[in-house]
C-alpha positions as CSV (number, residue, x, y, z in Angstrom):
1,M,-6.5,-21.4,11.9
2,G,-9.6,-21.9,14.0
3,F,-10.3,-21.0,17.6
4,G,-7.9,-22.9,19.8
5,E,-5.4,-23.5,17.1
6,R,-3.4,-20.4,17.7
7,R,0.2,-20.9,18.5
8,G,0.8,-21.1,22.2
9,F,-2.9,-21.1,23.1
10,G,-3.2,-22.1,26.8
11,E,0.5,-23.1,27.1
12,R,2.1,-20.1,28.8
13,R,1.2,-17.1,30.9
14,G,2.3,-13.6,30.3
15,F,5.4,-13.0,28.2
16,G,7.0,-16.5,28.2
17,G,7.1,-19.1,30.9
18,P,6.9,-18.9,34.7
19,R,7.3,-15.7,36.5
20,E,10.5,-14.9,38.4
21,M,9.6,-14.4,42.1
22,H,11.4,-12.2,44.5
23,K,11.5,-12.4,48.3
24,A,10.1,-9.4,50.2
25,V,8.7,-8.5,53.6
26,C,5.1,-7.2,53.7
27,S,5.0,-3.5,54.6
28,E,1.8,-4.0,56.6
29,C,2.1,-7.2,58.6
30,G,5.9,-7.9,58.4
31,K,5.4,-11.4,57.0
32,E,8.0,-12.7,54.5
33,C,6.4,-13.2,51.1
34,E,7.3,-13.6,47.4
35,V,6.2,-11.1,44.7
36,P,6.4,-11.3,40.9
37,F,8.4,-8.1,40.6
38,K,11.7,-6.8,41.9
39,P,10.8,-4.6,44.9
40,T,11.8,-1.0,44.7
41,E,13.4,0.7,47.7
42,G,11.1,3.1,49.4
43,K,7.9,1.7,47.9
44,P,5.6,-0.6,50.0
45,V,5.2,-4.3,49.2
46,Y,2.2,-6.3,50.4
47,C,1.7,-10.0,50.9
48,R,-1.3,-11.6,49.2
49,D,-3.6,-11.2,52.2
50,C,-2.7,-7.6,52.9
51,F,-3.0,-6.7,49.2
52,Q,-6.5,-8.2,49.1
53,K,-7.5,-6.2,52.2
54,R,-6.2,-3.0,50.7
55,K,-7.8,-3.6,47.3
56,K,-11.3,-3.6,48.8
57,F,-11.1,0.1,49.8
């Protein structure tokens, strides 16, 4: 097998198919959003915009 001939090369992301998205409310701005994990009670969840802002610090 050469480069690019591996099974599944470029076909799927992660561990098999599309991610299951879960509805959540951003802990910072209060906007409804979807995240690729099941939110845990008591832990903050951030929308894409707020997550990017926090990531810079």
